[in-house]
PyMOL commands that place a pseudoatom at each C-alpha (Angstrom):
pseudoatom trace, name=CA, resn=UNK, resi=1, chain=A, elem=C, hetatm=0, pos=[-9.039, -28.107, -4.356]
pseudoatom trace, name=CA, resn=UNK, resi=2, chain=A, elem=C, hetatm=0, pos=[-11.113, -26.704, -1.500]
pseudoatom trace, name=CA, resn=UNK, resi=3, chain=A, elem=C, hetatm=0, pos=[-8.338, -24.307, -0.449]
pseudoatom trace, name=CA, resn=UNK, resi=4, chain=A, elem=C, hetatm=0, pos=[-7.739, -23.024, -3.989]
pseudoatom trace, name=CA, resn=UNK, resi=5, chain=A, elem=C, hetatm=0, pos=[-11.466, -22.599, -4.619]
pseudoatom trace, name=CA, resn=UNK, resi=6, chain=A, elem=C, hetatm=0, pos=[-12.076, -20.681, -1.401]
pseudoatom trace, name=CA, resn=UNK, resi=7, chain=A, elem=C, hetatm=0, pos=[-9.082, -18.421, -2.053]
pseudoatom trace, name=CA, resn=UNK, resi=8, chain=A, elem=C, hetatm=0, pos=[-10.430, -17.694, -5.535]
pseudoatom trace, name=CA, resn=UNK, resi=9, chain=A, elem=C, hetatm=0, pos=[-13.891, -16.873, -4.163]
pseudoatom trace, name=CA, resn=UNK, resi=10, chain=A, elem=C, hetatm=0, pos=[-12.409, -14.544, -1.545]
pseudoatom trace, name=CA, resn=UNK, resi=11, chain=A, elem=C, hetatm=0, pos=[-10.109, -12.774, -3.994]
pseudoatom trace, name=CA, resn=UNK, resi=12, chain=A, elem=C, hetatm=0, pos=[-12.847, -12.250, -6.585]
pseudoatom trace, name=CA, resn=UNK, resi=13, chain=A, elem=C, hetatm=0, pos=[-15.435, -11.134, -4.040]
pseudoatom trace, name=CA, resn=UNK, resi=14, chain=A, elem=C, hetatm=0, pos=[-17.723, -14.110, -4.557]
pseudoatom trace, name=CA, resn=UNK, resi=15, chain=A, elem=C, hetatm=0, pos=[-17.290, -14.508, -0.821]
pseudoatom trace, name=CA, resn=UNK, resi=16, chain=A, elem=C, hetatm=0, pos=[-17.580, -10.973, 0.511]
pseudoatom trace, name=CA, resn=UNK, resi=17, chain=A, elem=C, hetatm=0, pos=[-15.738, -9.493, 3.426]
pseudoatom trace, name=CA, resn=UNK, resi=18, chain=A, elem=C, hetatm=0, pos=[-17.199, -10.505, 6.795]
pseudoatom trace, name=CA, resn=UNK, resi=19, chain=A, elem=C, hetatm=0, pos=[-19.336, -13.137, 5.042]
pseudoatom trace, name=CA, resn=UNK, resi=20, chain=A, elem=C, hetatm=0, pos=[-19.833, -16.364, 6.975]
pseudoatom trace, name=CA, resn=UNK, resi=21, chain=A, elem=C, hetatm=0, pos=[-18.506, -19.523, 5.341]
pseudoatom trace, name=CA, resn=UNK, resi=22, chain=A, elem=C, hetatm=0, pos=[-20.554, -22.736, 5.387]
pseudoatom trace, name=CA, resn=UNK, resi=23, chain=A, elem=C, hetatm=0, pos=[-19.845, -25.031, 8.312]
pseudoatom trace, name=CA, resn=UNK, resi=24, chain=A, elem=C, hetatm=0, pos=[-17.225, -27.754, 8.162]
pseudoatom trace, name=CA, resn=UNK, resi=25, chain=A, elem=C, hetatm=0, pos=[-19.808, -30.476, 7.571]
pseudoatom trace, name=CA, resn=UNK, resi=26, chain=A, elem=C, hetatm=0, pos=[-21.418, -28.550, 4.716]
pseudoatom trace, name=CA, resn=UNK, resi=27, chain=A, elem=C, hetatm=0, pos=[-18.039, -27.799, 3.136]
pseudoatom trace, name=CA, resn=UNK, resi=28, chain=A, elem=C, hetatm=0, pos=[-17.050, -31.456, 3.406]
pseudoatom trace, name=CA, resn=UNK, resi=29, chain=A, elem=C, hetatm=0, pos=[-20.216, -32.479, 1.575]
pseudoatom trace, name=CA, resn=UNK, resi=30, chain=A, elem=C, hetatm=0, pos=[-19.893, -29.692, -1.010]
pseudoatom trace, name=CA, resn=UNK, resi=31, chain=A, elem=C, hetatm=0, pos=[-16.323, -30.639, -1.950]
pseudoatom trace, name=CA, resn=UNK, resi=32, chain=A, elem=C, hetatm=0, pos=[-16.652, -34.381, -1.255]
pseudoatom trace, name=CA, resn=UNK, resi=33, chain=A, elem=C, hetatm=0, pos=[-13.732, -34.364, 1.180]
pseudoatom trace, name=CA, resn=UNK, resi=34, chain=A, elem=C, hetatm=0, pos=[-13.256, -35.284, 4.828]
pseudoatom trace, name=CA, resn=UNK, resi=35, chain=A, elem=C, hetatm=0, pos=[-13.768, -32.802, 7.642]
pseudoatom trace, name=CA, resn=UNK, resi=36, chain=A, elem=C, hetatm=0, pos=[-10.057, -33.147, 8.390]
pseudoatom trace, name=CA, resn=UNK, resi=37, chain=A, elem=C, hetatm=0, pos=[-9.292, -31.843, 4.876]
pseudoatom trace, name=CA, resn=UNK, resi=38, chain=A, elem=C, hetatm=0, pos=[-11.717, -28.974, 5.459]
pseudoatom trace, name=CA, resn=UNK, resi=39, chain=A, elem=C, hetatm=0, pos=[-10.037, -28.086, 8.754]
pseudoatom trace, name=CA, resn=UNK, resi=40, chain=A, elem=C, hetatm=0, pos=[-6.605, -28.124, 7.121]
pseudoatom trace, name=CA, resn=UNK, resi=41, chain=A, elem=C, hetatm=0, pos=[-7.829, -25.784, 4.383]
pseudoatom trace, name=CA, resn=UNK, resi=42, chain=A, elem=C, hetatm=0, pos=[-9.402, -23.424, 6.924]
pseudoatom trace, name=CA, resn=UNK, resi=43, chain=A, elem=C, hetatm=0, pos=[-6.244, -23.519, 9.055]
pseudoatom trace, name=CA, resn=UNK, resi=44, chain=A, elem=C, hetatm=0, pos=[-4.220, -22.410, 6.043]
pseudoatom trace, name=CA, resn=UNK, resi=45, chain=A, elem=C, hetatm=0, pos=[-6.701, -19.663, 5.145]
pseudoatom trace, name=CA, resn=UNK, resi=46, chain=A, elem=C, hetatm=0, pos=[-6.623, -18.417, 8.729]
pseudoatom trace, name=CA, resn=UNK, resi=47, chain=A, elem=C, hetatm=0, pos=[-2.810, -18.448, 8.846]
pseudoatom trace, name=CA, resn=UNK, resi=48, chain=A, elem=C, hetatm=0, pos=[-2.785, -16.270, 5.723]
pseudoatom trace, name=CA, resn=UNK, resi=49, chain=A, elem=C, hetatm=0, pos=[-5.244, -13.804, 7.215]
pseudoatom trace, name=CA, resn=UNK, resi=50, chain=A, elem=C, hetatm=0, pos=[-7.991, -14.560, 4.706]
pseudoatom trace, name=CA, resn=UNK, resi=51, chain=A, elem=C, hetatm=0, pos=[-10.519, -15.778, 7.271]
pseudoatom trace, name=CA, resn=UNK, resi=52, chain=A, elem=C, hetatm=0, pos=[-11.151, -15.443, 10.996]
pseudoatom trace, name=CA, resn=UNK, resi=53, chain=A, elem=C, hetatm=0, pos=[-12.679, -18.079, 13.238]
pseudoatom trace, name=CA, resn=UNK, resi=54, chain=A, elem=C, hetatm=0, pos=[-15.026, -17.065, 16.029]
pseudoatom trace, name=CA, resn=UNK, resi=55, chain=A, elem=C, hetatm=0, pos=[-15.665, -19.819, 18.531]
pseudoatom trace, name=CA, resn=UNK, resi=56, chain=A, elem=C, hetatm=0, pos=[-19.321, -20.760, 18.544]
pseudoatom trace, name=CA, resn=UNK, resi=57, chain=A, elem=C, hetatm=0, pos=[-20.103, -18.501, 15.579]
pseudoatom trace, name=CA, resn=UNK, resi=58, chain=A, elem=C, hetatm=0, pos=[-18.223, -19.976, 12.647]
pseudoatom trace, name=CA, resn=UNK, resi=59, chain=A, elem=C, hetatm=0, pos=[-15.636, -18.882, 10.092]
pseudoatom trace, name=CA, resn=UNK, resi=60, chain=A, elem=C, hetatm=0, pos=[-15.821, -15.508, 8.355]
pseudoatom trace, name=CA, resn=UNK, resi=61, chain=A, elem=C, hetatm=0, pos=[-13.977, -13.837, 5.502]
pseudoatom trace, name=CA, resn=UNK, resi=62, chain=A, elem=C, hetatm=0, pos=[-11.537, -11.363, 6.979]
pseudoatom trace, name=CA, resn=UNK, resi=63, chain=A, elem=C, hetatm=0, pos=[-12.600, -7.734, 6.594]
pseudoatom trace, name=CA, resn=UNK, resi=64, chain=A, elem=C, hetatm=0, pos=[-9.084, -6.997, 5.347]
pseudoatom trace, name=CA, resn=UNK, resi=65, chain=A, elem=C, hetatm=0, pos=[-8.098, -9.914, 3.165]
pseudoatom trace, name=CA, resn=UNK, resi=66, chain=A, elem=C, hetatm=0, pos=[-4.556, -8.621, 2.883]
pseudoatom trace, name=CA, resn=UNK, resi=67, chain=A, elem=C, hetatm=0, pos=[-3.493, -5.301, 4.299]
pseudoatom trace, name=CA, resn=UNK, resi=68, chain=A, elem=C, hetatm=0, pos=[0.109, -5.481, 3.250]
pseudoatom trace, name=CA, resn=UNK, resi=69, chain=A, elem=C, hetatm=0, pos=[1.900, -3.978, 0.276]
pseudoatom trace, name=CA, resn=UNK, resi=70, chain=A, elem=C, hetatm=0, pos=[4.012, -6.085, -2.056]
pseudoatom trace, name=CA, resn=UNK, resi=71, chain=A, elem=C, hetatm=0, pos=[7.450, -4.880, -3.098]
pseudoatom trace, name=CA, resn=UNK, resi=72, chain=A, elem=C, hetatm=0, pos=[7.929, -7.095, -6.158]
pseudoatom trace, name=CA, resn=UNK, resi=73, chain=A, elem=C, hetatm=0, pos=[7.378, -4.298, -8.693]
pseudoatom trace, name=CA, resn=UNK, resi=74, chain=A, elem=C, hetatm=0, pos=[7.422, -0.525, -8.950]
pseudoatom trace, name=CA, resn=UNK, resi=75, chain=A, elem=C, hetatm=0, pos=[3.751, 0.312, -8.537]
pseudoatom trace, name=CA, resn=UNK, resi=76, chain=A, elem=C, hetatm=0, pos=[1.641, 3.166, -7.275]
pseudoatom trace, name=CA, resn=UNK, resi=77, chain=A, elem=C, hetatm=0, pos=[0.172, 2.859, -3.788]
pseudoatom trace, name=CA, resn=UNK, resi=78, chain=A, elem=C, hetatm=0, pos=[-3.320, 2.385, -5.244]
pseudoatom trace, name=CA, resn=UNK, resi=79, chain=A, elem=C, hetatm=0, pos=[-2.153, -0.381, -7.565]
pseudoatom trace, name=CA, resn=UNK, resi=80, chain=A, elem=C, hetatm=0, pos=[-0.230, -2.122, -4.781]
pseudoatom trace, name=CA, resn=UNK, resi=81, chain=A, elem=C, hetatm=0, pos=[-3.333, -2.226, -2.610]
pseudoatom trace, name=CA, resn=UNK, resi=82, chain=A, elem=C, hetatm=0, pos=[-5.613, -3.217, -5.487]
pseudoatom trace, name=CA, resn=UNK, resi=83, chain=A, elem=C, hetatm=0, pos=[-3.307, -6.184, -6.134]
pseudoatom trace, name=CA, resn=UNK, resi=84, chain=A, elem=C, hetatm=0, pos=[-4.068, -7.433, -2.619]
pseudoatom trace, name=CA, resn=UNK, resi=85, chain=A, elem=C, hetatm=0, pos=[-7.834, -7.043, -2.997]
pseudoatom trace, name=CA, resn=UNK, resi=86, chain=A, elem=C, hetatm=0, pos=[-8.027, -3.819, -1.013]
pseudoatom trace, name=CA, resn=UNK, resi=87, chain=A, elem=C, hetatm=0, pos=[-9.308, -0.345, -1.828]
pseudoatom trace, name=CA, resn=UNK, resi=88, chain=A, elem=C, hetatm=0, pos=[-6.977, 2.624, -1.558]
pseudoatom trace, name=CA, resn=UNK, resi=89, chain=A, elem=C, hetatm=0, pos=[-7.801, 6.307, -1.348]
pseudoatom trace, name=CA, resn=UNK, resi=90, chain=A, elem=C, hetatm=0, pos=[-6.067, 9.506, -0.269]
pseudoatom trace, name=CA, resn=UNK, resi=91, chain=A, elem=C, hetatm=0, pos=[-6.574, 12.655, 1.731]
pseudoatom trace, name=CA, resn=UNK, resi=92, chain=A, elem=C, hetatm=0, pos=[-4.391, 15.484, 0.449]
pseudoatom trace, name=CA, resn=UNK, resi=93, chain=A, elem=C, hetatm=0, pos=[-2.755, 17.501, 3.193]
pseudoatom trace, name=CA, resn=UNK, resi=94, chain=A, elem=C, hetatm=0, pos=[-0.895, 19.906, 0.913]
pseudoatom trace, name=CA, resn=UNK, resi=95, chain=A, elem=C, hetatm=0, pos=[0.173, 20.250, -2.701]
pseudoatom trace, name=CA, resn=UNK, resi=96, chain=A, elem=C, hetatm=0, pos=[2.255, 23.082, -4.098]
pseudoatom trace, name=CA, resn=UNK, resi=97, chain=A, elem=C, hetatm=0, pos=[5.783, 24.344, -4.607]
pseudoatom trace, name=CA, resn=UNK, resi=98, chain=A, elem=C, hetatm=0, pos=[8.299, 24.693, -1.802]
pseudoatom trace, name=CA, resn=UNK, resi=99, chain=A, elem=C, hetatm=0, pos=[12.064, 24.865, -1.240]
pseudoatom trace, name=CA, resn=UNK, resi=100, chain=A, elem=C, hetatm=0, pos=[13.481, 21.358, -1.501]
pseudoatom trace, name=CA, resn=UNK, resi=101, chain=A, elem=C, hetatm=0, pos=[14.840, 20.003, 1.797]
pseudoatom trace, name=CA, resn=UNK, resi=102, chain=A, elem=C, hetatm=0, pos=[18.423, 18.708, 1.903]
pseudoatom trace, name=CA, resn=UNK, resi=103, chain=A, elem=C, hetatm=0, pos=[17.667, 15.048, 1.203]
pseudoatom trace, name=CA, resn=UNK, resi=104, chain=A, elem=C, hetatm=0, pos=[15.372, 15.765, -1.730]
pseudoatom trace, name=CA, resn=UNK, resi=105, chain=A, elem=C, hetatm=0, pos=[17.765, 18.330, -3.177]
pseudoatom trace, name=CA, resn=UNK, resi=106, chain=A, elem=C, hetatm=0, pos=[20.639, 15.872, -2.899]
pseudoatom trace, name=CA, resn=UNK, resi=107, chain=A, elem=C, hetatm=0, pos=[18.583, 13.196, -4.653]
pseudoatom trace, name=CA, resn=UNK, resi=108, chain=A, elem=C, hetatm=0, pos=[17.722, 15.640, -7.444]
pseudoatom trace, name=CA, resn=UNK, resi=109, chain=A, elem=C, hetatm=0, pos=[21.347, 16.690, -7.822]
pseudoatom trace, name=CA, resn=UNK, resi=110, chain=A, elem=C, hetatm=0, pos=[20.455, 20.298, -7.079]
pseudoatom trace, name=CA, resn=UNK, resi=111, chain=A, elem=C, hetatm=0, pos=[20.934, 22.759, -4.262]
pseudoatom trace, name=CA, resn=UNK, resi=112, chain=A, elem=C, hetatm=0, pos=[19.064, 22.891, -0.987]
pseudoatom trace, name=CA, resn=UNK, resi=113, chain=A, elem=C, hetatm=0, pos=[16.231, 25.372, -1.300]
pseudoatom trace, name=CA, resn=UNK, resi=114, chain=A, elem=C, hetatm=0, pos=[15.682, 24.896, -5.032]
pseudoatom trace, name=CA, resn=UNK, resi=115, chain=A, elem=C, hetatm=0, pos=[11.993, 25.092, -5.905]
pseudoatom trace, name=CA, resn=UNK, resi=116, chain=A, elem=C, hetatm=0, pos=[10.306, 21.692, -6.145]
pseudoatom trace, name=CA, resn=UNK, resi=117, chain=A, elem=C, hetatm=0, pos=[6.813, 20.253, -6.064]
pseudoatom trace, name=CA, resn=UNK, resi=118, chain=A, elem=C, hetatm=0, pos=[5.657, 18.895, -2.727]
pseudoatom trace, name=CA, resn=UNK, resi=119, chain=A, elem=C, hetatm=0, pos=[2.687, 16.556, -2.323]
pseudoatom trace, name=CA, resn=UNK, resi=120, chain=A, elem=C, hetatm=0, pos=[1.736, 15.437, 1.175]
pseudoatom trace, name=CA, resn=UNK, resi=121, chain=A, elem=C, hetatm=0, pos=[-1.053, 12.908, 1.557]
pseudoatom trace, name=CA, resn=UNK, resi=122, chain=A, elem=C, hetatm=0, pos=[-2.571, 10.522, 4.068]
pseudoatom trace, name=CA, resn=UNK, resi=123, chain=A, elem=C, hetatm=0, pos=[-3.029, 7.186, 2.316]
pseudoatom trace, name=CA, resn=UNK, resi=124, chain=A, elem=C, hetatm=0, pos=[-6.011, 5.106, 3.344]
pseudoatom trace, name=CA, resn=UNK, resi=125, chain=A, elem=C, hetatm=0, pos=[-6.853, 1.423, 2.935]
pseudoatom trace, name=CA, resn=UNK, resi=126, chain=A, elem=C, hetatm=0, pos=[-10.517, 0.581, 3.213]
pseudoatom trace, name=CA, resn=UNK, resi=127, chain=A, elem=C, hetatm=0, pos=[-11.106, 4.099, 4.538]
pseudoatom trace, name=CA, resn=UNK, resi=128, chain=A, elem=C, hetatm=0, pos=[-8.628, 3.687, 7.420]
pseudoatom trace, name=CA, resn=UNK, resi=129, chain=A, elem=C, hetatm=0, pos=[-5.402, 5.747, 7.591]
pseudoatom trace, name=CA, resn=UNK, resi=130, chain=A, elem=C, hetatm=0, pos=[-2.484, 3.502, 6.702]
pseudoatom trace, name=CA, resn=UNK, resi=131, chain=A, elem=C, hetatm=0, pos=[0.406, 5.798, 5.843]
pseudoatom trace, name=CA, resn=UNK, resi=132, chain=A, elem=C, hetatm=0, pos=[1.552, 9.399, 5.600]
pseudoatom trace, name=CA, resn=UNK, resi=133, chain=A, elem=C, hetatm=0, pos=[3.474, 10.223, 2.424]
pseudoatom trace, name=CA, resn=UNK, resi=134, chain=A, elem=C, hetatm=0, pos=[5.606, 13.283, 1.729]
pseudoatom trace, name=CA, resn=UNK, resi=135, chain=A, elem=C, hetatm=0, pos=[6.552, 13.305, -1.972]
pseudoatom trace, name=CA, resn=UNK, resi=136, chain=A, elem=C, hetatm=0, pos=[8.935, 15.714, -3.685]
pseudoatom trace, name=CA, resn=UNK, resi=137, chain=A, elem=C, hetatm=0, pos=[9.138, 16.033, -7.476]
pseudoatom trace, name=CA, resn=UNK, resi=138, chain=A, elem=C, hetatm=0, pos=[11.626, 18.281, -9.325]
pseudoatom trace, name=CA, resn=UNK, resi=139, chain=A, elem=C, hetatm=0, pos=[9.847, 21.336, -10.640]
pseudoatom trace, name=CA, resn=UNK, resi=140, chain=A, elem=C, hetatm=0, pos=[11.270, 20.836, -14.136]
pseudoatom trace, name=CA, resn=UNK, resi=141, chain=A, elem=C, hetatm=0, pos=[9.802, 17.328, -14.279]
pseudoatom trace, name=CA, resn=UNK, resi=142, chain=A, elem=C, hetatm=0, pos=[6.227, 18.416, -13.591]
pseudoatom trace, name=CA, resn=UNK, resi=143, chain=A, elem=C, hetatm=0, pos=[5.891, 22.216, -13.433]
pseudoatom trace, name=CA, resn=UNK, resi=144, chain=A, elem=C, hetatm=0, pos=[2.075, 22.204, -13.212]
pseudoatom trace, name=CA, resn=UNK, resi=145, chain=A, elem=C, hetatm=0, pos=[1.733, 19.147, -10.989]
pseudoatom trace, name=CA, resn=UNK, resi=146, chain=A, elem=C, hetatm=0, pos=[-0.593, 20.690, -8.419]
pseudoatom trace, name=CA, resn=UNK, resi=147, chain=A, elem=C, hetatm=0, pos=[-2.733, 22.758, -10.778]
pseudoatom trace, name=CA, resn=UNK, resi=148, chain=A, elem=C, hetatm=0, pos=[-5.013, 19.819, -11.627]
pseudoatom trace, name=CA, resn=UNK, resi=149, chain=A, elem=C, hetatm=0, pos=[-6.184, 16.702, -9.769]
pseudoatom trace, name=CA, resn=UNK, resi=150, chain=A, elem=C, hetatm=0, pos=[-3.946, 13.671, -9.995]
pseudoatom trace, name=CA, resn=UNK, resi=151, chain=A, elem=C, hetatm=0, pos=[-4.784, 11.073, -12.626]
pseudoatom trace, name=CA, resn=UNK, resi=152, chain=A, elem=C, hetatm=0, pos=[-6.705, 8.314, -10.819]
pseudoatom trace, name=CA, resn=UNK, resi=153, chain=A, elem=C, hetatm=0, pos=[-5.341, 9.682, -7.519]
pseudoatom trace, name=CA, resn=UNK, resi=154, chain=A, elem=C, hetatm=0, pos=[-1.914, 8.347, -8.564]
pseudoatom trace, name=CA, resn=UNK, resi=155, chain=A, elem=C, hetatm=0, pos=[1.287, 10.369, -8.671]
pseudoatom trace, name=CA, resn=UNK, resi=156, chain=A, elem=C, hetatm=0, pos=[2.963, 7.815, -10.936]
pseudoatom trace, name=CA, resn=UNK, resi=157, chain=A, elem=C, hetatm=0, pos=[0.102, 7.819, -13.427]
pseudoatom trace, name=CA, resn=UNK, resi=158, chain=A, elem=C, hetatm=0, pos=[0.082, 11.603, -13.391]
pseudoatom trace, name=CA, resn=UNK, resi=159, chain=A, elem=C, hetatm=0, pos=[3.808, 11.745, -14.122]
pseudoatom trace, name=CA, resn=UNK, resi=160, chain=A, elem=C, hetatm=0, pos=[3.525, 9.253, -16.979]
pseudoatom trace, name=CA, resn=UNK, resi=161, chain=A, elem=C, hetatm=0, pos=[0.254, 10.402, -18.545]
pseudoatom trace, name=CA, resn=UNK, resi=162, chain=A, elem=C, hetatm=0, pos=[0.397, 14.173, -18.050]
pseudoatom trace, name=CA, resn=UNK, resi=163, chain=A, elem=C, hetatm=0, pos=[4.129, 14.801, -18.178]
pseudoatom trace, name=CA, resn=UNK, resi=164, chain=A, elem=C, hetatm=0, pos=[5.440, 11.939, -20.314]
pseudoatom trace, name=CA, resn=UNK, resi=165, chain=A, elem=C, hetatm=0, pos=[7.752, 10.560, -17.643]
pseudoatom trace, name=CA, resn=UNK, resi=166, chain=A, elem=C, hetatm=0, pos=[8.830, 6.959, -18.205]
pseudoatom trace, name=CA, resn=UNK, resi=167, chain=A, elem=C, hetatm=0, pos=[9.536, 5.274, -14.879]
pseudoatom trace, name=CA, resn=UNK, resi=168, chain=A, elem=C, hetatm=0, pos=[12.575, 3.003, -14.830]
pseudoatom trace, name=CA, resn=UNK, resi=169, chain=A, elem=C, hetatm=0, pos=[13.213, 1.812, -11.287]
pseudoatom trace, name=CA, resn=UNK, resi=170, chain=A, elem=C, hetatm=0, pos=[13.357, 2.938, -7.681]
pseudoatom trace, name=CA, resn=UNK, resi=171, chain=A, elem=C, hetatm=0, pos=[15.754, 2.592, -4.766]
pseudoatom trace, name=CA, resn=UNK, resi=172, chain=A, elem=C, hetatm=0, pos=[14.058, 2.104, -1.438]
pseudoatom trace, name=CA, resn=UNK, resi=173, chain=A, elem=C, hetatm=0, pos=[15.204, 1.924, 2.186]
pseudoatom trace, name=CA, resn=UNK, resi=174, chain=A, elem=C, hetatm=0, pos=[13.204, 1.043, 5.282]
pseudoatom trace, name=CA, resn=UNK, resi=175, chain=A, elem=C, hetatm=0, pos=[13.795, 1.653, 8.958]
pseudoatom trace, name=CA, resn=UNK, resi=176, chain=A, elem=C, hetatm=0, pos=[11.841, 1.714, 12.206]
pseudoatom trace, name=CA, resn=UNK, resi=177, chain=A, elem=C, hetatm=0, pos=[10.783, 5.156, 13.452]
pseudoatom trace, name=CA, resn=UNK, resi=178, chain=A, elem=C, hetatm=0, pos=[8.473, 6.903, 15.910]
pseudoatom trace, name=CA, resn=UNK, resi=179, chain=A, elem=C, hetatm=0, pos=[5.707, 9.318, 14.947]
pseudoatom trace, name=CA, resn=UNK, resi=180, chain=A, elem=C, hetatm=0, pos=[6.007, 12.931, 15.985]
pseudoatom trace, name=CA, resn=UNK, resi=181, chain=A, elem=C, hetatm=0, pos=[2.947, 14.845, 17.151]
pseudoatom trace, name=CA, resn=UNK, resi=182, chain=A, elem=C, hetatm=0, pos=[2.071, 16.308, 13.744]
pseudoatom trace, name=CA, resn=UNK, resi=183, chain=A, elem=C, hetatm=0, pos=[2.396, 12.994, 11.926]
pseudoatom trace, name=CA, resn=UNK, resi=184, chain=A, elem=C, hetatm=0, pos=[0.373, 11.189, 14.572]
pseudoatom trace, name=CA, resn=UNK, resi=185, chain=A, elem=C, hetatm=0, pos=[-2.390, 13.784, 14.380]
pseudoatom trace, name=CA, resn=UNK, resi=186, chain=A, elem=C, hetatm=0, pos=[-2.677, 13.348, 10.610]
pseudoatom trace, name=CA, resn=UNK, resi=187, chain=A, elem=C, hetatm=0, pos=[-2.882, 9.575, 10.993]
pseudoatom trace, name=CA, resn=UNK, resi=188, chain=A, elem=C, hetatm=0, pos=[-5.275, 9.719, 13.926]
pseudoatom trace, name=CA, resn=UNK, resi=189, chain=A, elem=C, hetatm=0, pos=[-3.047, 7.796, 16.336]
pseudoatom trace, name=CA, resn=UNK, resi=190, chain=A, elem=C, hetatm=0, pos=[-1.189, 8.714, 19.550]
pseudoatom trace, name=CA, resn=UNK, resi=191, chain=A, elem=C, hetatm=0, pos=[2.226, 10.376, 19.119]
pseudoatom trace, name=CA, resn=UNK, resi=192, chain=A, elem=C, hetatm=0, pos=[5.329, 8.323, 19.731]
pseudoatom trace, name=CA, resn=UNK, resi=193, chain=A, elem=C, hetatm=0, pos=[3.867, 5.210, 18.137]
pseudoatom trace, name=CA, resn=UNK, resi=194, chain=A, elem=C, hetatm=0, pos=[6.027, 2.934, 15.975]
pseudoatom trace, name=CA, resn=UNK, resi=195, chain=A, elem=C, hetatm=0, pos=[5.975, 3.180, 12.174]
pseudoatom trace, name=CA, resn=UNK, resi=196, chain=A, elem=C, hetatm=0, pos=[7.975, 1.892, 9.257]
pseudoatom trace, name=CA, resn=UNK, resi=197, chain=A, elem=C, hetatm=0, pos=[9.762, 4.822, 7.620]
pseudoatom trace, name=CA, resn=UNK, resi=198, chain=A, elem=C, hetatm=0, pos=[10.273, 4.188, 3.916]
pseudoatom trace, name=CA, resn=UNK, resi=199, chain=A, elem=C, hetatm=0, pos=[12.348, 6.404, 1.638]
pseudoatom trace, name=CA, resn=UNK, resi=200, chain=A, elem=C, hetatm=0, pos=[12.036, 5.918, -2.090]
pseudoatom trace, name=CA, resn=UNK, resi=201, chain=A, elem=C, hetatm=0, pos=[13.969, 7.526, -4.909]
pseudoatom trace, name=CA, resn=UNK, resi=202, chain=A, elem=C, hetatm=0, pos=[12.369, 6.929, -8.300]
pseudoatom trace, name=CA, resn=UNK, resi=203, chain=A, elem=C, hetatm=0, pos=[14.261, 7.238, -11.578]
pseudoatom trace, name=CA, resn=UNK, resi=204, chain=A, elem=C, hetatm=0, pos=[13.183, 7.971, -15.136]
pseudoatom trace, name=CA, resn=UNK, resi=205, chain=A, elem=C, hetatm=0, pos=[14.337, 6.284, -18.326]
pseudoatom trace, name=CA, resn=UNK, resi=206, chain=A, elem=C, hetatm=0, pos=[17.499, 8.405, -18.595]
pseudoatom trace, name=CA, resn=UNK, resi=207, chain=A, elem=C, hetatm=0, pos=[18.479, 7.727, -15.003]
pseudoatom trace, name=CA, resn=UNK, resi=208, chain=A, elem=C, hetatm=0, pos=[17.208, 11.088, -13.769]
pseudoatom trace, name=CA, resn=UNK, resi=209, chain=A, elem=C, hetatm=0, pos=[15.477, 11.305, -10.388]
pseudoatom trace, name=CA, resn=UNK, resi=210, chain=A, elem=C, hetatm=0, pos=[11.781, 12.072, -10.830]
pseudoatom trace, name=CA, resn=UNK, resi=211, chain=A, elem=C, hetatm=0, pos=[10.540, 11.593, -7.261]
pseudoatom trace, name=CA, resn=UNK, resi=212, chain=A, elem=C, hetatm=0, pos=[11.835, 11.456, -3.710]
pseudoatom trace, name=CA, resn=UNK, resi=213, chain=A, elem=C, hetatm=0, pos=[9.274, 10.285, -1.175]
pseudoatom trace, name=CA, resn=UNK, resi=214, chain=A, elem=C, hetatm=0, pos=[9.319, 9.560, 2.518]
pseudoatom trace, name=CA, resn=UNK, resi=215, chain=A, elem=C, hetatm=0, pos=[6.403, 7.608, 3.930]
pseudoatom trace, name=CA, resn=UNK, resi=216, chain=A, elem=C, hetatm=0, pos=[5.490, 6.520, 7.422]
pseudoatom trace, name=CA, resn=UNK, resi=217, chain=A, elem=C, hetatm=0, pos=[3.425, 3.329, 7.408]
pseudoatom trace, name=CA, resn=UNK, resi=218, chain=A, elem=C, hetatm=0, pos=[1.489, 2.093, 10.427]
pseudoatom trace, name=CA, resn=UNK, resi=219, chain=A, elem=C, hetatm=0, pos=[2.411, -1.416, 11.642]
pseudoatom trace, name=CA, resn=UNK, resi=220, chain=A, elem=C, hetatm=0, pos=[-1.088, -2.706, 10.832]
pseudoatom trace, name=CA, resn=UNK, resi=221, chain=A, elem=C, hetatm=0, pos=[-0.176, -2.454, 7.141]
pseudoatom trace, name=CA, resn=UNK, resi=222, chain=A, elem=C, hetatm=0, pos=[3.099, -4.366, 6.624]
pseudoatom trace, name=CA, resn=UNK, resi=223, chain=A, elem=C, hetatm=0, pos=[5.147, -4.728, 3.472]
pseudoatom trace, name=CA, resn=UNK, resi=224, chain=A, elem=C, hetatm=0, pos=[5.141, -8.174, 1.882]
pseudoatom trace, name=CA, resn=UNK, resi=225, chain=A, elem=C, hetatm=0, pos=[8.025, -9.555, -0.151]
pseudoatom trace, name=CA, resn=UNK, resi=226, chain=A, elem=C, hetatm=0, pos=[8.624, -12.737, -2.102]
pseudoatom trace, name=CA, resn=UNK, resi=227, chain=A, elem=C, hetatm=0, pos=[12.235, -13.880, -2.162]
pseudoatom trace, name=CA, resn=UNK, resi=228, chain=A, elem=C, hetatm=0, pos=[13.106, -16.373, -4.876]
pseudoatom trace, name=CA, resn=UNK, resi=229, chain=A, elem=C, hetatm=0, pos=[15.884, -18.934, -4.576]
pseudoatom trace, name=CA, resn=UNK, resi=230, chain=A, elem=C, hetatm=0, pos=[18.691, -18.678, -7.110]
for i in range(1, 230): cmd.bond("trace and resi %d" % i, "trace and resi %d" % (i + 1))
show_as sticks, trace
zoom trace
């Protein structure tokens, strides 16, 4: 009961980030449980990254209740982070048309150098750079993509609401990589640092490719997955 209630208060914001929790004795009285039960609940909250314990100062709500991104469903970056209780934003590096590079052109089923939309952004969580994303969208899918701001800062919402694209599914691969100097500068970290390189190909309702994106995510912001037993 105490664990579930504290999780609920943290997730809903009733207990704000960096807020100090009552002491073990007070929690034991409040929930009519033993201090051992309180410690077990706090141990579990700490193991899940929801609270931090500072010796001599008490227990505080973590200032990043969950910095990861869940892979259970096809969601926009903003929605993924919102699901974990975080706040996402973006800094646009570039948006316009450009010749499609080989990998994007191959995904689109076209020729290298065909005109495509390119959207490069630094994605932030809680105001801190978390990932660099380089998205390519076939020009025919969204010919005026960069002429207006994105809907709710979301490429997916823009594709569905402005251009009538119905998203079906995505194929995604992940691999370890190292940041080059330009990428590191955009993310505000030293070059050569480790990142998770994620490549995603997103398909529309007819099986057509509507997006090819490569992102480089800092290790402070891991991906989270739930794997169900058969």
